[in-house]
Predicted model as a PDB file, atoms N, CA, C, CB and O in Angstrom, pLDDT in the B-factor column:
MODEL        1                                                                  
ATOM      1  N   MET A   1      60.722   0.718  65.547  1.00 84.00           N  
ATOM      2  CA  MET A   1      60.039   1.010  64.297  1.00 84.00           C  
ATOM      3  C   MET A   1      60.856   0.403  63.164  1.00 84.00           C  
ATOM      4  CB  MET A   1      59.844   2.549  64.097  1.00 84.00           C  
ATOM      5  O   MET A   1      62.086   0.443  63.169  1.00 84.00           O  
ATOM      6  N   LYS A   2      60.155  -0.150  62.211  1.00 93.00           N  
ATOM      7  CA  LYS A   2      60.819  -0.789  61.072  1.00 93.00           C  
ATOM      8  C   LYS A   2      61.372   0.267  60.118  1.00 93.00           C  
ATOM      9  CB  LYS A   2      59.842  -1.724  60.326  1.00 93.00           C  
ATOM     10  O   LYS A   2      60.854   1.381  60.038  1.00 93.00           O  
ATOM     11  N   GLN A   3      62.432  -0.102  59.396  1.00 93.00           N  
ATOM     12  CA  GLN A   3      63.082   0.830  58.483  1.00 93.00           C  
ATOM     13  C   GLN A   3      62.141   1.310  57.388  1.00 93.00           C  
ATOM     14  CB  GLN A   3      64.300   0.184  57.862  1.00 93.00           C  
ATOM     15  O   GLN A   3      62.197   2.475  56.995  1.00 93.00           O  
ATOM     16  N   ASN A   4      61.274   0.428  56.888  1.00 94.00           N  
ATOM     17  CA  ASN A   4      60.349   0.864  55.826  1.00 94.00           C  
ATOM     18  C   ASN A   4      59.344   1.893  56.350  1.00 94.00           C  
ATOM     19  CB  ASN A   4      59.597  -0.349  55.239  1.00 94.00           C  
ATOM     20  O   ASN A   4      58.885   2.744  55.589  1.00 94.00           O  
ATOM     21  N   GLU A   5      58.997   1.827  57.630  1.00 91.00           N  
ATOM     22  CA  GLU A   5      58.104   2.820  58.222  1.00 91.00           C  
ATOM     23  C   GLU A   5      58.824   4.164  58.370  1.00 91.00           C  
ATOM     24  CB  GLU A   5      57.586   2.332  59.595  1.00 91.00           C  
ATOM     25  O   GLU A   5      58.248   5.221  58.111  1.00 91.00           O  
ATOM     26  N   ILE A   6      60.069   4.106  58.783  1.00 88.00           N  
ATOM     27  CA  ILE A   6      60.877   5.316  58.884  1.00 88.00           C  
ATOM     28  C   ILE A   6      61.036   5.957  57.511  1.00 88.00           C  
ATOM     29  CB  ILE A   6      62.257   5.001  59.495  1.00 88.00           C  
ATOM     30  O   ILE A   6      60.903   7.172  57.366  1.00 88.00           O  
ATOM     31  N   ASP A   7      61.323   5.132  56.503  1.00 91.00           N  
ATOM     32  CA  ASP A   7      61.473   5.629  55.132  1.00 91.00           C  
ATOM     33  C   ASP A   7      60.194   6.304  54.644  1.00 91.00           C  
ATOM     34  CB  ASP A   7      61.853   4.482  54.187  1.00 91.00           C  
ATOM     35  O   ASP A   7      60.243   7.343  53.986  1.00 91.00           O  
ATOM     36  N   GLU A   8      59.056   5.710  54.968  1.00 94.00           N  
ATOM     37  CA  GLU A   8      57.773   6.277  54.562  1.00 94.00           C  
ATOM     38  C   GLU A   8      57.568   7.661  55.192  1.00 94.00           C  
ATOM     39  CB  GLU A   8      56.620   5.332  54.958  1.00 94.00           C  
ATOM     40  O   GLU A   8      57.106   8.587  54.526  1.00 94.00           O  
ATOM     41  N   ILE A   9      57.908   7.791  56.455  1.00 87.00           N  
ATOM     42  CA  ILE A   9      57.771   9.075  57.146  1.00 87.00           C  
ATOM     43  C   ILE A   9      58.701  10.111  56.527  1.00 87.00           C  
ATOM     44  CB  ILE A   9      58.070   8.920  58.650  1.00 87.00           C  
ATOM     45  O   ILE A   9      58.285  11.235  56.247  1.00 87.00           O  
ATOM     46  N   VAL A  10      59.951   9.735  56.317  1.00 88.00           N  
ATOM     47  CA  VAL A  10      60.929  10.657  55.739  1.00 88.00           C  
ATOM     48  C   VAL A  10      60.507  11.085  54.338  1.00 88.00           C  
ATOM     49  CB  VAL A  10      62.322  10.008  55.698  1.00 88.00           C  
ATOM     50  O   VAL A  10      60.608  12.261  53.989  1.00 88.00           O  
ATOM     51  N   ASP A  11      60.037  10.138  53.539  1.00 91.00           N  
ATOM     52  CA  ASP A  11      59.572  10.468  52.183  1.00 91.00           C  
ATOM     53  C   ASP A  11      58.403  11.442  52.221  1.00 91.00           C  
ATOM     54  CB  ASP A  11      59.163   9.193  51.431  1.00 91.00           C  
ATOM     55  O   ASP A  11      58.345  12.374  51.419  1.00 91.00           O  
ATOM     56  N   TYR A  12      57.470  11.233  53.149  1.00 88.00           N  
ATOM     57  CA  TYR A  12      56.305  12.108  53.276  1.00 88.00           C  
ATOM     58  C   TYR A  12      56.737  13.526  53.652  1.00 88.00           C  
ATOM     59  CB  TYR A  12      55.322  11.551  54.327  1.00 88.00           C  
ATOM     60  O   TYR A  12      56.287  14.499  53.047  1.00 88.00           O  
ATOM     61  N   VAL A  13      57.605  13.637  54.646  1.00 82.00           N  
ATOM     62  CA  VAL A  13      58.073  14.951  55.084  1.00 82.00           C  
ATOM     63  C   VAL A  13      58.843  15.642  53.965  1.00 82.00           C  
ATOM     64  CB  VAL A  13      58.957  14.822  56.340  1.00 82.00           C  
ATOM     65  O   VAL A  13      58.648  16.833  53.723  1.00 82.00           O  
ATOM     66  N   ASN A  14      59.710  14.911  53.286  1.00 82.00           N  
ATOM     67  CA  ASN A  14      60.468  15.490  52.168  1.00 82.00           C  
ATOM     68  C   ASN A  14      59.546  15.981  51.067  1.00 82.00           C  
ATOM     69  CB  ASN A  14      61.449  14.469  51.601  1.00 82.00           C  
ATOM     70  O   ASN A  14      59.769  17.049  50.497  1.00 82.00           O  
ATOM     71  N   GLU A  15      58.516  15.210  50.764  1.00 85.00           N  
ATOM     72  CA  GLU A  15      57.562  15.601  49.718  1.00 85.00           C  
ATOM     73  C   GLU A  15      56.827  16.886  50.106  1.00 85.00           C  
ATOM     74  CB  GLU A  15      56.545  14.463  49.461  1.00 85.00           C  
ATOM     75  O   GLU A  15      56.670  17.786  49.281  1.00 85.00           O  
ATOM     76  N   LYS A  16      56.386  16.970  51.340  1.00 80.00           N  
ATOM     77  CA  LYS A  16      55.670  18.162  51.796  1.00 80.00           C  
ATOM     78  C   LYS A  16      56.597  19.369  51.853  1.00 80.00           C  
ATOM     79  CB  LYS A  16      55.043  17.916  53.172  1.00 80.00           C  
ATOM     80  O   LYS A  16      56.182  20.488  51.552  1.00 80.00           O  
ATOM     81  N   PHE A  17      57.833  19.149  52.231  1.00 74.00           N  
ATOM     82  CA  PHE A  17      58.800  20.229  52.354  1.00 74.00           C  
ATOM     83  C   PHE A  17      59.202  20.767  50.981  1.00 74.00           C  
ATOM     84  CB  PHE A  17      60.035  19.749  53.115  1.00 74.00           C  
ATOM     85  O   PHE A  17      59.503  21.954  50.851  1.00 74.00           O  
ATOM     86  N   ASP A  18      59.211  19.912  49.956  1.00 76.00           N  
ATOM     87  CA  ASP A  18      59.610  20.330  48.609  1.00 76.00           C  
ATOM     88  C   ASP A  18      58.479  20.965  47.811  1.00 76.00           C  
ATOM     89  CB  ASP A  18      60.144  19.152  47.853  1.00 76.00           C  
ATOM     90  O   ASP A  18      58.725  21.555  46.759  1.00 76.00           O  
ATOM     91  N   ALA A  19      57.262  20.857  48.285  1.00 74.00           N  
ATOM     92  CA  ALA A  19      56.097  21.279  47.512  1.00 74.00           C  
ATOM     93  C   ALA A  19      55.971  22.800  47.423  1.00 74.00           C  
ATOM     94  CB  ALA A  19      54.839  20.700  48.122  1.00 74.00           C  
ATOM     95  O   ALA A  19      55.425  23.440  48.322  1.00 74.00           O  
ATOM     96  N   ASN A  20      56.473  23.358  46.353  1.00 73.00           N  
ATOM     97  CA  ASN A  20      56.278  24.775  46.018  1.00 73.00           C  
ATOM     98  C   ASN A  20      56.599  25.738  47.162  1.00 73.00           C  
ATOM     99  CB  ASN A  20      54.862  24.992  45.584  1.00 73.00           C  
ATOM    100  O   ASN A  20      55.907  26.741  47.336  1.00 73.00           O  
ATOM    101  N   ILE A  21      57.616  25.448  47.922  1.00 78.00           N  
ATOM    102  CA  ILE A  21      58.035  26.342  48.997  1.00 78.00           C  
ATOM    103  C   ILE A  21      59.277  27.086  48.512  1.00 78.00           C  
ATOM    104  CB  ILE A  21      58.320  25.552  50.335  1.00 78.00           C  
ATOM    105  O   ILE A  21      60.257  26.459  48.108  1.00 78.00           O  
ATOM    106  N   PRO A  22      59.243  28.408  48.551  1.00 80.00           N  
ATOM    107  CA  PRO A  22      60.413  29.174  48.108  1.00 80.00           C  
ATOM    108  C   PRO A  22      61.662  28.795  48.904  1.00 80.00           C  
ATOM    109  CB  PRO A  22      60.145  30.680  48.241  1.00 80.00           C  
ATOM    110  O   PRO A  22      61.574  28.457  50.085  1.00 80.00           O  
ATOM    111  N   SER A  23      62.814  28.853  48.258  1.00 80.00           N  
ATOM    112  CA  SER A  23      64.055  28.429  48.902  1.00 80.00           C  
ATOM    113  C   SER A  23      64.375  29.264  50.140  1.00 80.00           C  
ATOM    114  CB  SER A  23      65.206  28.512  47.916  1.00 80.00           C  
ATOM    115  O   SER A  23      64.952  28.744  51.095  1.00 80.00           O  
ATOM    116  N   PHE A  24      64.014  30.536  50.144  1.00 80.00           N  
ATOM    117  CA  PHE A  24      64.244  31.375  51.315  1.00 80.00           C  
ATOM    118  C   PHE A  24      63.469  30.845  52.520  1.00 80.00           C  
ATOM    119  CB  PHE A  24      63.843  32.829  51.020  1.00 80.00           C  
ATOM    120  O   PHE A  24      63.998  30.800  53.631  1.00 80.00           O  
ATOM    121  N   VAL A  25      62.230  30.450  52.301  1.00 79.00           N  
ATOM    122  CA  VAL A  25      61.401  29.903  53.377  1.00 79.00           C  
ATOM    123  C   VAL A  25      61.977  28.570  53.843  1.00 79.00           C  
ATOM    124  CB  VAL A  25      59.929  29.728  52.909  1.00 79.00           C  
ATOM    125  O   VAL A  25      62.000  28.292  55.042  1.00 79.00           O  
ATOM    126  N   LYS A  26      62.442  27.745  52.911  1.00 77.00           N  
ATOM    127  CA  LYS A  26      63.060  26.474  53.282  1.00 77.00           C  
ATOM    128  C   LYS A  26      64.283  26.697  54.162  1.00 77.00           C  
ATOM    129  CB  LYS A  26      63.450  25.683  52.032  1.00 77.00           C  
ATOM    130  O   LYS A  26      64.520  25.946  55.108  1.00 77.00           O  
ATOM    131  N   LEU A  27      65.049  27.721  53.850  1.00 82.00           N  
ATOM    132  CA  LEU A  27      66.231  28.042  54.646  1.00 82.00           C  
ATOM    133  C   LEU A  27      65.835  28.387  56.079  1.00 82.00           C  
ATOM    134  CB  LEU A  27      67.008  29.209  54.011  1.00 82.00           C  
ATOM    135  O   LEU A  27      66.444  27.899  57.031  1.00 82.00           O  
ATOM    136  N   LEU A  28      64.822  29.222  56.228  1.00 79.00           N  
ATOM    137  CA  LEU A  28      64.362  29.603  57.559  1.00 79.00           C  
ATOM    138  C   LEU A  28      63.813  28.404  58.334  1.00 79.00           C  
ATOM    139  CB  LEU A  28      63.295  30.686  57.452  1.00 79.00           C  
ATOM    140  O   LEU A  28      64.098  28.241  59.520  1.00 79.00           O  
ATOM    141  N   ILE A  29      63.037  27.581  57.665  1.00 79.00           N  
ATOM    142  CA  ILE A  29      62.478  26.389  58.306  1.00 79.00           C  
ATOM    143  C   ILE A  29      63.602  25.443  58.710  1.00 79.00           C  
ATOM    144  CB  ILE A  29      61.480  25.672  57.363  1.00 79.00           C  
ATOM    145  O   ILE A  29      63.581  24.873  59.801  1.00 79.00           O  
ATOM    146  N   GLY A  30      64.575  25.281  57.833  1.00 79.00           N  
ATOM    147  CA  GLY A  30      65.701  24.391  58.122  1.00 79.00           C  
ATOM    148  C   GLY A  30      66.452  24.791  59.371  1.00 79.00           C  
ATOM    149  O   GLY A  30      66.871  23.934  60.148  1.00 79.00           O  
ATOM    150  N   LYS A  31      66.627  26.094  59.573  1.00 78.00           N  
ATOM    151  CA  LYS A  31      67.319  26.567  60.769  1.00 78.00           C  
ATOM    152  C   LYS A  31      66.531  26.227  62.028  1.00 78.00           C  
ATOM    153  CB  LYS A  31      67.556  28.077  60.688  1.00 78.00           C  
ATOM    154  O   LYS A  31      67.115  25.855  63.045  1.00 78.00           O  
ATOM    155  N   LYS A  32      65.221  26.352  61.965  1.00 77.00           N  
ATOM    156  CA  LYS A  32      64.389  26.029  63.124  1.00 77.00           C  
ATOM    157  C   LYS A  32      64.367  24.523  63.383  1.00 77.00           C  
ATOM    158  CB  LYS A  32      62.961  26.549  62.918  1.00 77.00           C  
ATOM    159  O   LYS A  32      64.385  24.093  64.536  1.00 77.00           O  
ATOM    160  N   ILE A  33      64.328  23.731  62.329  1.00 79.00           N  
ATOM    161  CA  ILE A  33      64.258  22.277  62.479  1.00 79.00           C  
ATOM    162  C   ILE A  33      65.509  21.737  63.156  1.00 79.00           C  
ATOM    163  CB  ILE A  33      64.068  21.605  61.116  1.00 79.00           C  
ATOM    164  O   ILE A  33      65.432  20.761  63.901  1.00 79.00           O  
ATOM    165  N   HIS A  34      66.653  22.353  62.911  1.00 78.00           N  
ATOM    166  CA  HIS A  34      67.888  21.882  63.532  1.00 78.00           C  
ATOM    167  C   HIS A  34      67.830  21.968  65.055  1.00 78.00           C  
ATOM    168  CB  HIS A  34      69.069  22.686  63.014  1.00 78.00           C  
ATOM    169  O   HIS A  34      68.551  21.240  65.737  1.00 78.00           O  
ATOM    170  N   LYS A  35      66.995  22.835  65.592  1.00 78.00           N  
ATOM    171  CA  LYS A  35      66.849  22.929  67.041  1.00 78.00           C  
ATOM    172  C   LYS A  35      66.235  21.648  67.619  1.00 78.00           C  
ATOM    173  CB  LYS A  35      65.986  24.144  67.409  1.00 78.00           C  
ATOM    174  O   LYS A  35      66.466  21.323  68.783  1.00 78.00           O  
ATOM    175  N   PHE A  36      65.461  20.929  66.819  1.00 78.00           N  
ATOM    176  CA  PHE A  36      64.865  19.679  67.288  1.00 78.00           C  
ATOM    177  C   PHE A  36      65.934  18.632  67.592  1.00 78.00           C  
ATOM    178  CB  PHE A  36      63.883  19.137  66.248  1.00 78.00           C  
ATOM    179  O   PHE A  36      65.712  17.742  68.412  1.00 78.00           O  
ATOM    180  N   GLN A  37      67.076  18.730  66.947  1.00 79.00           N  
ATOM    181  CA  GLN A  37      68.148  17.773  67.179  1.00 79.00           C  
ATOM    182  C   GLN A  37      68.678  17.854  68.599  1.00 79.00           C  
ATOM    183  CB  GLN A  37      69.273  18.000  66.196  1.00 79.00           C  
ATOM    184  O   GLN A  37      69.263  16.890  69.093  1.00 79.00           O  
ATOM    185  N   SER A  38      68.489  18.966  69.254  1.00 81.00           N  
ATOM    186  CA  SER A  38      68.990  19.111  70.619  1.00 81.00           C  
ATOM    187  C   SER A  38      68.012  18.585  71.662  1.00 81.00           C  
ATOM    188  CB  SER A  38      69.296  20.559  70.901  1.00 81.00           C  
ATOM    189  O   SER A  38      68.347  18.541  72.846  1.00 81.00           O  
ATOM    190  N   PHE A  39      66.818  18.187  71.251  1.00 81.00           N  
ATOM    191  CA  PHE A  39      65.846  17.656  72.202  1.00 81.00           C  
ATOM    192  C   PHE A  39      66.295  16.305  72.743  1.00 81.00           C  
ATOM    193  CB  PHE A  39      64.470  17.529  71.546  1.00 81.00           C  
ATOM    194  O   PHE A  39      66.708  15.426  71.986  1.00 81.00           O  
ATOM    195  N   ASP A  40      66.210  16.154  74.042  1.00 86.00           N  
ATOM    196  CA  ASP A  40      66.486  14.881  74.691  1.00 86.00           C  
ATOM    197  C   ASP A  40      65.137  14.272  75.055  1.00 86.00           C  
ATOM    198  CB  ASP A  40      67.412  15.055  75.961  1.00 86.00           C  
ATOM    199  O   ASP A  40      64.441  14.805  75.919  1.00 86.00           O  
ATOM    200  N   PRO A  41      64.750  13.166  74.413  1.00 85.00           N  
ATOM    201  CA  PRO A  41      63.429  12.584  74.667  1.00 85.00           C  
ATOM    202  C   PRO A  41      63.142  12.291  76.144  1.00 85.00           C  
ATOM    203  CB  PRO A  41      63.292  11.318  73.885  1.00 85.00           C  
ATOM    204  O   PRO A  41      61.986  12.316  76.567  1.00 85.00           O  
ATOM    205  N   SER A  42      64.171  12.020  76.913  1.00 89.00           N  
ATOM    206  CA  SER A  42      63.941  11.703  78.327  1.00 89.00           C  
ATOM    207  C   SER A  42      63.515  12.929  79.136  1.00 89.00           C  
ATOM    208  CB  SER A  42      65.201  11.103  78.935  1.00 89.00           C  
ATOM    209  O   SER A  42      63.011  12.789  80.251  1.00 89.00           O  
ATOM    210  N   THR A  43      63.712  14.123  78.585  1.00 90.00           N  
ATOM    211  CA  THR A  43      63.334  15.342  79.305  1.00 90.00           C  
ATOM    212  C   THR A  43      61.967  15.880  78.904  1.00 90.00           C  
ATOM    213  CB  THR A  43      64.368  16.404  79.080  1.00 90.00           C  
ATOM    214  O   THR A  43      61.505  16.879  79.456  1.00 90.00           O  
ATOM    215  N   LEU A  44      61.321  15.225  77.949  1.00 87.00           N  
ATOM    216  CA  LEU A  44      60.009  15.688  77.496  1.00 87.00           C  
ATOM    217  C   LEU A  44      58.971  15.481  78.588  1.00 87.00           C  
ATOM    218  CB  LEU A  44      59.585  14.954  76.208  1.00 87.00           C  
ATOM    219  O   LEU A  44      59.023  14.478  79.300  1.00 87.00           O  
ATOM    220  N   PRO A  45      58.029  16.405  78.737  1.00 91.00           N  
ATOM    221  CA  PRO A  45      56.956  16.223  79.721  1.00 91.00           C  
ATOM    222  C   PRO A  45      56.053  15.063  79.296  1.00 91.00           C  
ATOM    223  CB  PRO A  45      56.123  17.531  79.880  1.00 91.00           C  
ATOM    224  O   PRO A  45      55.930  14.760  78.109  1.00 91.00           O  
ATOM    225  N   SER A  46      55.435  14.431  80.271  1.00 92.00           N  
ATOM    226  CA  SER A  46      54.585  13.267  79.967  1.00 92.00           C  
ATOM    227  C   SER A  46      53.435  13.642  79.031  1.00 92.00           C  
ATOM    228  CB  SER A  46      54.023  12.664  81.267  1.00 92.00           C  
ATOM    229  O   SER A  46      52.996  12.810  78.237  1.00 92.00           O  
ATOM    230  N   SER A  47      52.941  14.882  79.112  1.00 94.00           N  
ATOM    231  CA  SER A  47      51.855  15.306  78.225  1.00 94.00           C  
ATOM    232  C   SER A  47      52.285  15.227  76.760  1.00 94.00           C  
ATOM    233  CB  SER A  47      51.410  16.739  78.570  1.00 94.00           C  
ATOM    234  O   SER A  47      51.484  14.875  75.894  1.00 94.00           O  
ATOM    235  N   LEU A  48      53.540  15.552  76.486  1.00 90.00           N  
ATOM    236  CA  LEU A  48      54.044  15.474  75.113  1.00 90.00           C  
ATOM    237  C   LEU A  48      54.344  14.034  74.714  1.00 90.00           C  
ATOM    238  CB  LEU A  48      55.303  16.332  74.957  1.00 90.00           C  
ATOM    239  O   LEU A  48      54.113  13.647  73.568  1.00 90.00           O  
ATOM    240  N   LYS A  49      54.848  13.250  75.637  1.00 89.00           N  
ATOM    241  CA  LYS A  49      55.126  11.841  75.351  1.00 89.00           C  
ATOM    242  C   LYS A  49      53.848  11.079  75.030  1.00 89.00           C  
ATOM    243  CB  LYS A  49      55.839  11.187  76.536  1.00 89.00           C  
ATOM    244  O   LYS A  49      53.868  10.144  74.230  1.00 89.00           O  
ATOM    245  N   ASN A  50      52.739  11.472  75.645  1.00 91.00           N  
ATOM    246  CA  ASN A  50      51.472  10.766  75.462  1.00 91.00           C  
ATOM    247  C   ASN A  50      50.606  11.356  74.356  1.00 91.00           C  
ATOM    248  CB  ASN A  50      50.703  10.771  76.747  1.00 91.00           C  
ATOM    249  O   ASN A  50      49.513  10.856  74.090  1.00 91.00           O  
ATOM    250  N   CYS A  51      51.078  12.394  73.725  1.00 92.00           N  
ATOM    251  CA  CYS A  51      50.337  13.087  72.677  1.00 92.00           C  
ATOM    252  C   CYS A  51      50.490  12.345  71.346  1.00 92.00           C  
ATOM    253  CB  CYS A  51      50.824  14.550  72.543  1.00 92.00           C  
ATOM    254  O   CYS A  51      51.589  11.912  70.999  1.00 92.00           O  
ATOM    255  N   THR A  52      49.398  12.199  70.609  1.00 93.00           N  
ATOM    256  CA  THR A  52      49.485  11.587  69.285  1.00 93.00           C  
ATOM    257  C   THR A  52      50.002  12.628  68.292  1.00 93.00           C  
ATOM    258  CB  THR A  52      48.097  11.025  68.833  1.00 93.00           C  
ATOM    259  O   THR A  52      49.986  13.827  68.569  1.00 93.00           O  
ATOM    260  N   VAL A  53      50.449  12.165  67.161  1.00 90.00           N  
ATOM    261  CA  VAL A  53      50.920  13.083  66.120  1.00 90.00           C  
ATOM    262  C   VAL A  53      49.788  14.002  65.682  1.00 90.00           C  
ATOM    263  CB  VAL A  53      51.477  12.300  64.907  1.00 90.00           C  
ATOM    264  O   VAL A  53      50.000  15.198  65.481  1.00 90.00           O  
ATOM    265  N   GLU A  54      48.593  13.453  65.534  1.00 92.00           N  
ATOM    266  CA  GLU A  54      47.443  14.254  65.112  1.00 92.00           C  
ATOM    267  C   GLU A  54      47.162  15.357  66.131  1.00 92.00           C  
ATOM    268  CB  GLU A  54      46.195  13.362  64.930  1.00 92.00           C  
ATOM    269  O   GLU A  54      46.915  16.503  65.758  1.00 92.00           O  
ATOM    270  N   GLU A  55      47.201  15.005  67.420  1.00 93.00           N  
ATOM    271  CA  GLU A  55      46.967  16.008  68.459  1.00 93.00           C  
ATOM    272  C   GLU A  55      48.058  17.076  68.436  1.00 93.00           C  
ATOM    273  CB  GLU A  55      46.905  15.343  69.844  1.00 93.00           C  
ATOM    274  O   GLU A  55      47.772  18.264  68.591  1.00 93.00           O  
ATOM    275  N   LEU A  56      49.285  16.660  68.246  1.00 90.00           N  
ATOM    276  CA  LEU A  56      50.403  17.596  68.218  1.00 90.00           C  
ATOM    277  C   LEU A  56      50.277  18.578  67.056  1.00 90.00           C  
ATOM    278  CB  LEU A  56      51.726  16.838  68.122  1.00 90.00           C  
ATOM    279  O   LEU A  56      50.534  19.770  67.223  1.00 90.00           O  
ATOM    280  N   ILE A  57      49.891  18.097  65.900  1.00 90.00           N  
ATOM    281  CA  ILE A  57      49.706  18.971  64.729  1.00 90.00           C  
ATOM    282  C   ILE A  57      48.595  19.982  64.994  1.00 90.00           C  
ATOM    283  CB  ILE A  57      49.377  18.134  63.464  1.00 90.00           C  
ATOM    284  O   ILE A  57      48.736  21.161  64.668  1.00 90.00           O  
ATOM    285  N   ILE A  58      47.501  19.529  65.579  1.00 92.00           N  
ATOM    286  CA  ILE A  58      46.388  20.432  65.897  1.00 92.00           C  
ATOM    287  C   ILE A  58      46.822  21.475  66.920  1.00 92.00           C  
ATOM    288  CB  ILE A  58      45.176  19.636  66.430  1.00 92.00           C  
ATOM    289  O   ILE A  58      46.502  22.656  66.782  1.00 92.00           O  
ATOM    290  N   ILE A  59      47.555  21.038  67.951  1.00 93.00           N  
ATOM    291  CA  ILE A  59      48.064  21.977  68.959  1.00 93.00           C  
ATOM    292  C   ILE A  59      48.965  23.005  68.299  1.00 93.00           C  
ATOM    293  CB  ILE A  59      48.832  21.230  70.076  1.00 93.00           C  
ATOM    294  O   ILE A  59      48.819  24.202  68.545  1.00 93.00           O  
ATOM    295  N   PHE A  60      49.901  22.553  67.457  1.00 90.00           N  
ATOM    296  CA  PHE A  60      50.806  23.478  66.770  1.00 90.00           C  
ATOM    297  C   PHE A  60      50.027  24.491  65.945  1.00 90.00           C  
ATOM    298  CB  PHE A  60      51.781  22.710  65.873  1.00 90.00           C  
ATOM    299  O   PHE A  60      50.298  25.690  66.017  1.00 90.00           O  
ATOM    300  N   LYS A  61      49.060  24.019  65.159  1.00 91.00           N  
ATOM    301  CA  LYS A  61      48.277  24.922  64.315  1.00 91.00           C  
ATOM    302  C   LYS A  61      47.548  25.956  65.160  1.00 91.00           C  
ATOM    303  CB  LYS A  61      47.274  24.132  63.467  1.00 91.00           C  
ATOM    304  O   LYS A  61      47.612  27.153  64.880  1.00 91.00           O  
ATOM    305  N   ASN A  62      46.858  25.494  66.189  1.00 92.00           N  
ATOM    306  CA  ASN A  62      46.077  26.403  67.025  1.00 92.00           C  
ATOM    307  C   ASN A  62      46.960  27.405  67.761  1.00 92.00           C  
ATOM    308  CB  ASN A  62      45.255  25.612  68.026  1.00 92.00           C  
ATOM    309  O   ASN A  62      46.633  28.590  67.827  1.00 92.00           O  
ATOM    310  N   GLU A  63      48.051  26.947  68.302  1.00 92.00           N  
ATOM    311  CA  GLU A  63      48.913  27.824  69.087  1.00 92.00           C  
ATOM    312  C   GLU A  63      49.733  28.773  68.211  1.00 92.00           C  
ATOM    313  CB  GLU A  63      49.843  26.994  69.950  1.00 92.00           C  
ATOM    314  O   GLU A  63      50.057  29.880  68.640  1.00 92.00           O  
ATOM    315  N   LEU A  64      50.066  28.358  67.002  1.00 89.00           N  
ATOM    316  CA  LEU A  64      50.703  29.291  66.070  1.00 89.00           C  
ATOM    317  C   LEU A  64      49.719  30.382  65.665  1.00 89.00           C  
ATOM    318  CB  LEU A  64      51.223  28.547  64.819  1.00 89.00           C  
ATOM    319  O   LEU A  64      50.083  31.556  65.586  1.00 89.00           O  
ATOM    320  N   ASP A  65      48.482  29.995  65.410  1.00 91.00           N  
ATOM    321  CA  ASP A  65      47.455  30.982  65.052  1.00 91.00           C  
ATOM    322  C   ASP A  65      47.214  31.983  66.174  1.00 91.00           C  
ATOM    323  CB  ASP A  65      46.148  30.280  64.703  1.00 91.00           C  
ATOM    324  O   ASP A  65      47.001  33.169  65.921  1.00 91.00           O  
ATOM    325  N   SER A  66      47.250  31.502  67.413  1.00 93.00           N  
ATOM    326  CA  SER A  66      47.001  32.395  68.550  1.00 93.00           C  
ATOM    327  C   SER A  66      48.254  33.156  68.978  1.00 93.00           C  
ATOM    328  CB  SER A  66      46.463  31.599  69.726  1.00 93.00           C  
ATOM    329  O   SER A  66      48.209  33.984  69.887  1.00 93.00           O  
ATOM    330  N   LYS A  67      49.367  32.866  68.316  1.00 90.00           N  
ATOM    331  CA  LYS A  67      50.657  33.526  68.594  1.00 90.00           C  
ATOM    332  C   LYS A  67      51.268  33.121  69.942  1.00 90.00           C  
ATOM    333  CB  LYS A  67      50.475  35.033  68.562  1.00 90.00           C  
ATOM    334  O   LYS A  67      52.212  33.765  70.401  1.00 90.00           O  
ATOM    335  N   ARG A  68      50.751  32.073  70.577  1.00 90.00           N  
ATOM    336  CA  ARG A  68      51.324  31.618  71.838  1.00 90.00           C  
ATOM    337  C   ARG A  68      52.555  30.767  71.627  1.00 90.00           C  
ATOM    338  CB  ARG A  68      50.303  30.844  72.626  1.00 90.00           C  
ATOM    339  O   ARG A  68      53.455  30.755  72.467  1.00 90.00           O  
ATOM    340  N   LEU A  69      52.607  30.050  70.509  1.00 82.00           N  
ATOM    341  CA  LEU A  69      53.750  29.199  70.197  1.00 82.00           C  
ATOM    342  C   LEU A  69      54.730  30.012  69.374  1.00 82.00           C  
ATOM    343  CB  LEU A  69      53.314  27.907  69.437  1.00 82.00           C  
ATOM    344  O   LEU A  69      54.381  30.551  68.324  1.00 82.00           O  
ATOM    345  N   LYS A  70      55.943  30.095  69.853  1.00 78.00           N  
ATOM    346  CA  LYS A  70      56.965  30.897  69.183  1.00 78.00           C  
ATOM    347  C   LYS A  70      58.050  29.980  68.648  1.00 78.00           C  
ATOM    348  CB  LYS A  70      57.567  31.955  70.144  1.00 78.00           C  
ATOM    349  O   LYS A  70      58.915  29.522  69.395  1.00 78.00           O  
ATOM    350  N   LEU A  71      57.997  29.719  67.358  1.00 67.00           N  
ATOM    351  CA  LEU A  71      59.004  28.862  66.734  1.00 67.00           C  
ATOM    352  C   LEU A  71      60.029  29.689  66.007  1.00 67.00           C  
ATOM    353  CB  LEU A  71      58.359  27.875  65.775  1.00 67.00           C  
ATOM    354  O   LEU A  71      60.960  29.139  65.418  1.00 67.00           O  
TER     355      LEU A  71                                                      
ENDMDL                                                                          
END                                                                             
């Protein structure tokens, strides 16, 4: 991936993360996000490797709503 594409993604995430979110909530989210750093891409199941970002977001939304996904 090109650096300008990475920059665009990072800028988008930073913008969404800064948008009117109380600092306490940001702190809690930040602690959970750090767990992603421990993920080893080679251990991911093929279903996740083949999932698009759009599909992943929909899965996260649906499973958080149903309380099956515990973040």
